[in-house]
C-alpha positions in Angstrom: -16.5 -67.7 -21.3 -14.8 -66.1 -24.2 -12.6 -68.6 -26.1 -9.7 -67.4 -28.3 -8.4 -69.9 -30.9 -5.4 -69.2 -33.1 -4.7 -71.2 -36.2 -1.0 -71.4 -37.3 0.8 -72.6 -40.4 4.5 -73.1 -39.6 4.2 -70.6 -36.6 2.6 -68.0 -38.8 -0.8 -66.9 -37.6 -3.5 -67.3 -40.3 -6.7 -67.1 -38.3 -8.0 -65.9 -34.9 -11.4 -66.9 -33.7 -13.0 -65.1 -30.7 -16.1 -67.1 -29.5 -18.6 -66.7 -26.8 -19.4 -64.2 -24.0 -17.4 -63.6 -20.8 -20.4 -63.8 -18.5 -18.6 -61.5 -16.0 -21.7 -59.4 -15.7 -25.1 -59.1 -17.5 -25.2 -58.2 -21.2 -24.4 -54.6 -21.7 -22.5 -54.2 -18.4 -19.8 -56.8 -19.0 -16.4 -55.1 -18.6 -14.5 -58.2 -19.9 -16.5 -58.3 -23.1 -16.1 -54.6 -23.5 -12.3 -54.8 -23.1 -12.0 -57.7 -25.6 -14.2 -55.8 -28.1 -12.2 -52.6 -27.7 -8.9 -54.3 -28.1 -10.0 -56.2 -31.2 -11.9 -53.4 -32.9 -9.0 -50.9 -32.5 -6.6 -53.5 -33.9 -8.8 -54.5 -36.9 -9.5 -50.8 -37.7 -5.8 -49.9 -37.6 -4.9 -52.8 -39.9 -7.7 -51.9 -42.3 -6.6 -48.2 -42.4 -3.1 -49.3 -43.3 -4.0 -52.0 -45.9 -7.5 -53.4 -46.4 -6.1 -56.5 -48.2 -4.2 -57.7 -45.1 -7.2 -59.1 -43.3 -10.7 -60.3 -43.7 -13.1 -60.6 -40.8 -16.6 -61.8 -40.1 -18.5 -60.5 -37.0 -21.6 -62.4 -36.3 -22.0 -64.2 -32.9 -18.3 -65.1 -33.2 -15.5 -63.0 -34.6 -13.2 -64.6 -37.1 -10.1 -62.7 -38.4 -8.3 -64.2 -41.4 -4.8 -62.8 -42.0 -4.4 -62.7 -45.8 -1.2 -60.8 -46.2 1.6 -60.6 -43.6 3.5 -57.4 -43.3 5.7 -56.2 -40.5 3.1 -53.8 -39.2 0.2 -56.2 -39.5 2.0 -58.9 -37.7 3.1 -56.4 -35.0 -0.5 -55.2 -34.5 -1.9 -58.7 -34.4 0.8 -59.8 -31.8 0.0 -56.7 -29.7 -3.7 -57.6 -29.8 -2.9 -61.1 -28.6 -0.6 -59.9 -25.9 -3.3 -57.6 -24.6 -5.9 -60.4 -24.7 -3.4 -62.6 -22.8 -3.1 -60.0 -20.1 -6.9 -60.0 -19.8 -6.8 -63.8 -19.5 -4.4 -63.5 -16.6 -6.7 -61.1 -14.8 -10.0 -62.8 -15.7 -9.2 -66.5 -16.0 -12.8 -67.5 -15.4 -14.0 -65.4 -18.2 -11.5 -65.6 -21.0 -9.3 -68.4 -22.2 -6.9 -69.1 -25.0 -7.4 -72.5 -26.5 -5.0 -74.6 -28.7 
C-alpha cells in the first residue's frame, strides 16, 4: 500500500512523504503506482520550473518533498497534487491511503 503522510505547522504544509508500493499489480504494470508517480512528478517539475528554491525532494525508496518557500502558485500546485491523490485514494482504497 502507498501511504501518504503530510506534516503541518499551523495548517501550513511543510513536508509530504509518499511511502511504499500500491501492490495493485506486479511491478512495472501497476496503474496505481503509475498514476501516483505521474501526479507527483508533474507537480514537482512544475514547481521546480517556477522556482527551484520552493521545494527540495529526495527520491529513493520513498519520496519526501520538503516545502521550503510558500508562494501562491506553489501552494496551489501542492494542494492540486494532494486533491488528485485523494481522488485516487477514493477509487483504490486498498492500494493508497492518507495517514495522519
